[in-house]
C-alpha positions in Angstrom: 95.4 97.8 47.6 95.2 96.7 51.2 94.6 99.5 53.8 97.3 100.0 56.3 96.4 99.3 59.9 96.6 102.2 62.4 99.9 102.3 64.2 98.8 102.7 67.8 102.3 101.9 69.1 103.8 104.9 67.3 100.8 107.1 68.2 101.1 106.1 71.9 104.8 107.0 72.0 104.3 110.3 70.1 101.5 111.4 72.4 103.3 110.3 75.5 106.4 112.2 74.6 104.5 115.2 73.4 102.8 115.4 76.8 106.0 114.9 78.7 104.9 111.6 80.2 107.2 108.7 81.1 106.0 105.1 80.6 105.6 104.9 84.4 103.4 108.0 84.4 101.3 106.6 81.6 101.0 103.3 83.5 99.7 105.3 86.5 97.1 107.1 84.4 95.9 104.0 82.5 96.4 101.1 84.9 98.3 99.3 82.1 101.6 97.5 83.0 104.7 99.4 82.0 105.9 96.3 80.1 102.6 96.3 78.1 103.1 99.9 77.2 106.7 99.2 76.1 105.6 96.3 73.9 102.8 98.4 72.5 105.1 101.2 71.6 107.4 98.7 69.8 104.5 97.6 67.6 104.3 94.1 69.0 100.4 93.9 68.8 97.2 95.9 68.2 95.6 97.1 71.4 91.9 96.4 72.3 89.2 99.0 72.0 89.2 99.2 75.8 92.9 99.9 75.9 92.6 102.5 73.1 89.9 104.2 75.2 92.2 104.2 78.3 95.0 105.7 76.4 92.9 108.4 74.8 91.5 109.3 78.2 95.0 109.5 79.6 96.0 111.8 76.7 92.8 113.9 77.2 91.6 113.3 73.7 88.7 111.4 72.2 88.9 107.9 70.8 88.4 109.1 67.3 91.2 111.7 67.7 93.6 109.0 68.9 92.6 106.8 66.0 93.3 109.6 63.6 96.7 110.1 65.2 97.4 106.3 64.8 96.5 106.5 61.1 98.3 109.9 60.3 101.0 110.6 62.8 101.3 114.2 61.6 97.8 114.8 63.3 99.1 113.9 66.8 
């Protein structure tokens, strides 16, 4: 059986909302465009390792913690 890819879009939205951040605030923390964040949250693509690192840093968690959140949303 094929392994399901981590859902970084859902994880990004969950973490952003959990921390009370708007997409604009997340943009300011990461330097990513608001439209990019919106497309990511809607699952339009898989982010790069560099983007995953920026998001994890903005959420004040490690890269592996963010990856775990993307694989298992109950761990967010």
